[in-house]
One Martini backbone bead per residue (centre of mass of N, CA, C, O) as a GRO file, in nm:
protein
  212
    1UNK     BB    1   0.096   0.034   0.023
    2UNK     BB    2   0.034   0.369  -0.034
    3UNK     BB    3   0.182   0.673   0.115
    4UNK     BB    4   0.080   1.012   0.187
    5UNK     BB    5   0.256   1.292   0.324
    6UNK     BB    6   0.141   1.602   0.486
    7UNK     BB    7   0.322   1.916   0.565
    8UNK     BB    8   0.187   2.271   0.651
    9UNK     BB    9   0.209   2.410   0.967
   10UNK     BB   10   0.473   2.554   0.881
   11UNK     BB   11   0.760   2.677   0.736
   12UNK     BB   12   0.718   2.403   0.617
   13UNK     BB   13   0.721   2.198   0.316
   14UNK     BB   14   0.599   1.857   0.333
   15UNK     BB   15   0.680   1.535   0.174
   16UNK     BB   16   0.583   1.178   0.154
   17UNK     BB   17   0.657   0.855   0.006
   18UNK     BB   18   0.514   0.524   0.050
   19UNK     BB   19   0.613   0.171   0.043
   20UNK     BB   20   0.499   0.081   0.294
   21UNK     BB   21   0.798   0.117   0.483
   22UNK     BB   22   0.910   0.266   0.229
   23UNK     BB   23   1.081   0.529   0.122
   24UNK     BB   24   1.058   0.692  -0.214
   25UNK     BB   25   0.988   0.999  -0.126
   26UNK     BB   26   1.115   1.351  -0.073
   27UNK     BB   27   1.005   1.687   0.046
   28UNK     BB   28   1.184   1.968   0.203
   29UNK     BB   29   1.072   2.307   0.275
   30UNK     BB   30   1.181   2.625   0.371
   31UNK     BB   31   0.937   2.901   0.309
   32UNK     BB   32   0.715   3.010   0.518
   33UNK     BB   33   0.560   3.089   0.252
   34UNK     BB   34   0.364   2.944  -0.012
   35UNK     BB   35   0.202   2.665  -0.006
   36UNK     BB   36  -0.002   2.688  -0.237
   37UNK     BB   37   0.220   2.694  -0.464
   38UNK     BB   38   0.405   2.433  -0.373
   39UNK     BB   39   0.250   2.165  -0.314
   40UNK     BB   40   0.140   2.047  -0.587
   41UNK     BB   41   0.408   2.035  -0.741
   42UNK     BB   42   0.547   1.846  -0.546
   43UNK     BB   43   0.352   1.608  -0.583
   44UNK     BB   44   0.377   1.589  -0.901
   45UNK     BB   45   0.699   1.500  -0.873
   46UNK     BB   46   0.623   1.237  -0.793
   47UNK     BB   47   0.566   0.932  -0.818
   48UNK     BB   48   0.276   0.915  -0.979
   49UNK     BB   49   0.192   1.191  -0.845
   50UNK     BB   50   0.148   1.055  -0.546
   51UNK     BB   51  -0.017   0.817  -0.559
   52UNK     BB   52  -0.252   0.682  -0.312
   53UNK     BB   53  -0.426   0.496  -0.053
   54UNK     BB   54  -0.299   0.701   0.162
   55UNK     BB   55  -0.359   0.998   0.366
   56UNK     BB   56  -0.147   1.219   0.554
   57UNK     BB   57  -0.242   1.501   0.762
   58UNK     BB   58  -0.217   1.801   0.897
   59UNK     BB   59  -0.390   1.974   1.180
   60UNK     BB   60  -0.202   2.084   1.385
   61UNK     BB   61  -0.078   2.341   1.495
   62UNK     BB   62  -0.034   2.672   1.328
   63UNK     BB   63  -0.078   2.761   1.032
   64UNK     BB   64  -0.370   2.836   0.913
   65UNK     BB   65  -0.313   2.832   0.607
   66UNK     BB   66  -0.149   2.567   0.593
   67UNK     BB   67  -0.359   2.376   0.703
   68UNK     BB   68  -0.581   2.429   0.490
   69UNK     BB   69  -0.418   2.345   0.242
   70UNK     BB   70  -0.360   2.056   0.322
   71UNK     BB   71  -0.655   1.964   0.356
   72UNK     BB   72  -0.764   2.037   0.076
   73UNK     BB   73  -0.566   1.852  -0.079
   74UNK     BB   74  -0.630   1.584   0.058
   75UNK     BB   75  -0.932   1.576  -0.014
   76UNK     BB   76  -0.904   1.591  -0.321
   77UNK     BB   77  -0.720   1.338  -0.359
   78UNK     BB   78  -0.899   1.138  -0.216
   79UNK     BB   79  -1.134   1.162  -0.415
   80UNK     BB   80  -0.977   1.106  -0.682
   81UNK     BB   81  -0.836   0.820  -0.562
   82UNK     BB   82  -0.989   0.670  -0.326
   83UNK     BB   83  -0.866   0.768  -0.051
   84UNK     BB   84  -0.753   0.762   0.253
   85UNK     BB   85  -0.811   1.012   0.520
   86UNK     BB   86  -0.575   1.135   0.763
   87UNK     BB   87  -0.508   1.279   1.078
   88UNK     BB   88  -0.255   1.484   1.251
   89UNK     BB   89  -0.057   1.603   1.497
   90UNK     BB   90   0.206   1.815   1.485
   91UNK     BB   91   0.335   1.797   1.770
   92UNK     BB   92   0.360   1.485   1.765
   93UNK     BB   93   0.568   1.476   1.531
   94UNK     BB   94   0.789   1.627   1.683
   95UNK     BB   95   0.811   1.428   1.912
   96UNK     BB   96   0.888   1.183   1.736
   97UNK     BB   97   1.149   1.302   1.626
   98UNK     BB   98   1.287   1.346   1.905
   99UNK     BB   99   1.253   1.038   2.005
  100UNK     BB  100   1.443   0.915   1.791
  101UNK     BB  101   1.695   1.046   1.958
  102UNK     BB  102   1.519   1.011   2.250
  103UNK     BB  103   1.415   0.750   2.379
  104UNK     BB  104   1.153   0.779   2.617
  105UNK     BB  105   1.141   1.086   2.638
  106UNK     BB  106   1.009   1.335   2.781
  107UNK     BB  107   0.832   1.633   2.649
  108UNK     BB  108   0.845   1.962   2.504
  109UNK     BB  109   0.647   2.143   2.277
  110UNK     BB  110   0.769   2.436   2.080
  111UNK     BB  111   0.599   2.685   1.883
  112UNK     BB  112   0.481   2.882   1.658
  113UNK     BB  113   0.240   3.120   1.669
  114UNK     BB  114   0.014   3.370   1.724
  115UNK     BB  115   0.082   3.690   1.806
  116UNK     BB  116   0.362   3.594   1.960
  117UNK     BB  117   0.295   3.313   2.025
  118UNK     BB  118   0.285   2.980   2.169
  119UNK     BB  119   0.297   2.638   2.120
  120UNK     BB  120   0.213   2.402   2.386
  121UNK     BB  121   0.331   2.059   2.471
  122UNK     BB  122   0.305   1.753   2.638
  123UNK     BB  123   0.507   1.445   2.640
  124UNK     BB  124   0.549   1.132   2.665
  125UNK     BB  125   0.750   0.848   2.625
  126UNK     BB  126   0.511   0.738   2.411
  127UNK     BB  127   0.407   1.014   2.241
  128UNK     BB  128   0.179   1.110   2.416
  129UNK     BB  129  -0.030   1.324   2.532
  130UNK     BB  130  -0.053   1.524   2.857
  131UNK     BB  131  -0.167   1.777   2.710
  132UNK     BB  132  -0.292   2.052   2.599
  133UNK     BB  133  -0.300   2.291   2.384
  134UNK     BB  134  -0.114   2.595   2.411
  135UNK     BB  135  -0.155   2.953   2.402
  136UNK     BB  136   0.139   3.150   2.466
  137UNK     BB  137   0.330   3.347   2.601
  138UNK     BB  138   0.649   3.350   2.669
  139UNK     BB  139   0.625   3.412   2.974
  140UNK     BB  140   0.411   3.194   3.039
  141UNK     BB  141   0.565   2.950   2.938
  142UNK     BB  142   0.821   2.987   3.125
  143UNK     BB  143   0.639   2.969   3.398
  144UNK     BB  144   0.616   2.691   3.351
  145UNK     BB  145   0.631   2.346   3.381
  146UNK     BB  146   0.893   2.155   3.233
  147UNK     BB  147   1.076   1.983   3.058
  148UNK     BB  148   1.431   1.925   2.987
  149UNK     BB  149   1.290   1.848   2.714
  150UNK     BB  150   1.293   2.017   2.390
  151UNK     BB  151   1.087   2.091   2.094
  152UNK     BB  152   1.128   2.316   1.834
  153UNK     BB  153   1.129   2.652   1.729
  154UNK     BB  154   1.108   2.733   2.072
  155UNK     BB  155   1.287   2.560   2.269
  156UNK     BB  156   1.518   2.746   2.355
  157UNK     BB  157   1.343   2.978   2.472
  158UNK     BB  158   1.194   2.810   2.681
  159UNK     BB  159   1.501   2.706   2.791
  160UNK     BB  160   1.674   2.974   2.885
  161UNK     BB  161   1.776   2.840   3.168
  162UNK     BB  162   1.996   2.675   3.086
  163UNK     BB  163   2.119   2.367   3.210
  164UNK     BB  164   2.170   2.096   3.354
  165UNK     BB  165   2.020   1.856   3.131
  166UNK     BB  166   1.952   2.023   2.896
  167UNK     BB  167   1.729   1.976   2.598
  168UNK     BB  168   1.743   2.094   2.253
  169UNK     BB  169   1.529   2.098   1.948
  170UNK     BB  170   1.553   2.260   1.633
  171UNK     BB  171   1.251   2.175   1.481
  172UNK     BB  172   1.065   2.062   1.212
  173UNK     BB  173   0.823   1.929   1.051
  174UNK     BB  174   0.827   1.593   0.896
  175UNK     BB  175   0.685   1.374   0.675
  176UNK     BB  176   0.897   1.132   0.712
  177UNK     BB  177   0.790   1.083   1.032
  178UNK     BB  178   0.497   0.962   1.034
  179UNK     BB  179   0.551   0.650   1.106
  180UNK     BB  180   0.619   0.730   1.422
  181UNK     BB  181   0.336   0.733   1.483
  182UNK     BB  182   0.079   0.671   1.672
  183UNK     BB  183  -0.211   0.534   1.565
  184UNK     BB  184  -0.391   0.683   1.786
  185UNK     BB  185  -0.342   0.978   1.635
  186UNK     BB  186  -0.531   0.898   1.419
  187UNK     BB  187  -0.782   1.061   1.205
  188UNK     BB  188  -1.104   1.124   1.039
  189UNK     BB  189  -1.097   1.402   1.173
  190UNK     BB  190  -1.050   1.709   0.979
  191UNK     BB  191  -1.012   1.903   1.204
  192UNK     BB  192  -0.865   2.168   1.301
  193UNK     BB  193  -0.584   2.269   1.505
  194UNK     BB  194  -0.557   2.589   1.637
  195UNK     BB  195  -0.502   2.657   1.971
  196UNK     BB  196  -0.702   2.903   1.919
  197UNK     BB  197  -0.890   3.158   1.890
  198UNK     BB  198  -1.049   3.373   1.731
  199UNK     BB  199  -0.990   3.693   1.612
  200UNK     BB  200  -1.275   3.725   1.567
  201UNK     BB  201  -1.588   3.887   1.643
  202UNK     BB  202  -1.898   3.910   1.671
  203UNK     BB  203  -2.149   4.101   1.598
  204UNK     BB  204  -2.368   4.290   1.725
  205UNK     BB  205  -2.678   4.318   1.781
  206UNK     BB  206  -2.928   4.492   1.692
  207UNK     BB  207  -3.102   4.781   1.799
  208UNK     BB  208  -3.418   4.735   1.746
  209UNK     BB  209  -3.578   4.779   1.471
  210UNK     BB  210  -3.607   4.687   1.170
  211UNK     BB  211  -3.580   4.768   0.862
  212UNK     BB  212  -3.803   4.791   0.591
   0.00000   0.00000   0.00000
């Protein structure tokens, strides 16, 4: 069975194609913005244009735009190919990448959020989340108790009090690591994980009688 992994929730745009357990193609680019323009051509350049029986796609949290682009692309390809489409949490992927280097070590994942905040989440040694995703200011995140092992684009800043035994990995999520995820983290519910509330608030209801 072929599997296509899509990761677009961060500054990186990343895809990987697997035949069974073997990775047969991979493209990982740190582009910042422009996922909408980059993703489809990257997939089209894969063997057989990336056609797969299963598609795994990032649900976030991370870039609102990047997450939505990845999900829309995965849904469209799944429909066209008759493929199963499943989502996974982005921070769990980063945890899996980190634990590939430090097996069994619990850790905190910390990455860029919106409006200057960070997304923060703790993971156990089994790679499963121990807390909900929080969107915090840097000061608030540093004020919480975290593991001495942290990974993600803001890991070093999170553990800025760096002391003996502290380990930080400055890494972005990479689609090639998707097979490392615990299957329990995969879901058919493709709702984005935004990690924070909406920026806009509904308009107040008008007062008085409606106009004729």
